[in-house]
C-alpha positions in Angstrom: 112.8 87.0 118.8 109.0 86.7 119.2 107.0 85.1 116.4 103.5 86.6 116.1 100.4 84.9 114.7 97.1 86.8 114.2 93.8 85.1 113.8 92.6 81.6 114.9 94.9 79.4 117.0 97.9 78.3 115.0 98.3 74.6 114.1 101.9 74.6 115.4 102.4 74.2 119.2 104.2 76.5 121.6 102.1 79.6 121.0 100.6 81.6 123.9 97.7 84.1 123.5 98.1 87.6 125.1 95.5 90.0 126.4 95.0 91.4 122.9 94.2 88.0 121.4 97.6 87.8 119.6 99.3 84.5 119.5 103.1 84.5 119.9 106.0 82.3 120.8 109.7 82.9 121.4 112.0 81.5 118.7 115.8 81.5 118.3 117.1 84.1 115.9 118.7 81.3 113.8 115.1 80.1 113.0 114.1 83.4 111.4 114.8 83.5 107.6 112.6 86.5 106.8 110.5 89.2 108.5 107.4 90.9 107.1 105.2 93.8 108.2 101.6 93.6 107.1 99.1 96.6 107.0 95.5 96.3 106.0 93.4 99.3 105.1 89.7 99.5 104.0 86.8 101.8 103.6 84.0 101.6 106.2 81.0 104.0 106.3 82.9 106.2 103.7 86.0 106.5 105.9 89.4 105.1 105.2 90.3 102.9 108.2 93.1 100.7 109.3 92.0 97.1 109.9 93.8 95.9 113.1 92.2 92.5 113.7 89.8 90.1 112.1 88.1 87.3 114.0 84.8 85.5 113.8 83.6 87.5 110.8 84.2 90.8 112.6 86.9 93.4 111.9 88.4 95.8 114.4 89.1 99.1 112.6 90.5 102.4 113.7 91.2 105.9 112.3 93.1 109.0 113.5 90.4 111.5 112.8 87.9 113.5 114.8 85.0 113.5 115.5 84.0 109.8 116.2 81.5 108.7 113.5 77.8 108.8 114.6 77.5 105.1 114.5 76.6 102.7 117.4 79.8 100.6 116.7 82.2 103.5 116.9 83.9 104.6 120.1 86.7 107.0 121.2 89.9 105.2 122.1 92.2 108.2 122.8 92.9 111.8 121.6 91.9 111.8 118.0 91.7 108.0 117.6 88.5 106.1 117.4 87.7 102.4 116.7 84.8 100.1 115.9 84.1 96.3 115.6 82.2 95.8 112.4 81.1 92.9 110.2 83.8 92.2 107.5 81.0 92.5 104.9 80.8 96.2 105.6 84.4 96.8 104.5 85.1 97.8 100.9 88.2 98.7 98.9 90.4 96.4 101.2 94.1 96.7 100.5 96.8 94.7 102.2 100.4 95.9 102.0 103.2 93.4 102.8 106.7 94.9 103.4 109.9 92.9 103.8 111.8 94.1 106.9 115.6 93.7 106.6 117.1 91.6 109.4 120.7 91.5 110.4 122.4 88.2 110.0 
């Protein structure tokens, strides 16, 4: 199983950073006692966006809606998906949802 860590470098050792900036390390299944999925949503420039990463005071946000906003930070990613890297201060109505994921014993 792969343990993921988002954000700054973790205090624990053994983590490697991938090309997306996500820290991870392999752990034995017996070391895993619970599993959670976390989603963060916010409003930016009047649009409800998914927050996919926060680092250094900036948030990477995305939305499945066309057209791409007329803003210098916004760019097309793929068909119907656009993203932007914006200061976290520009995000409002931030909501984080944590869901427990059942794991087989």
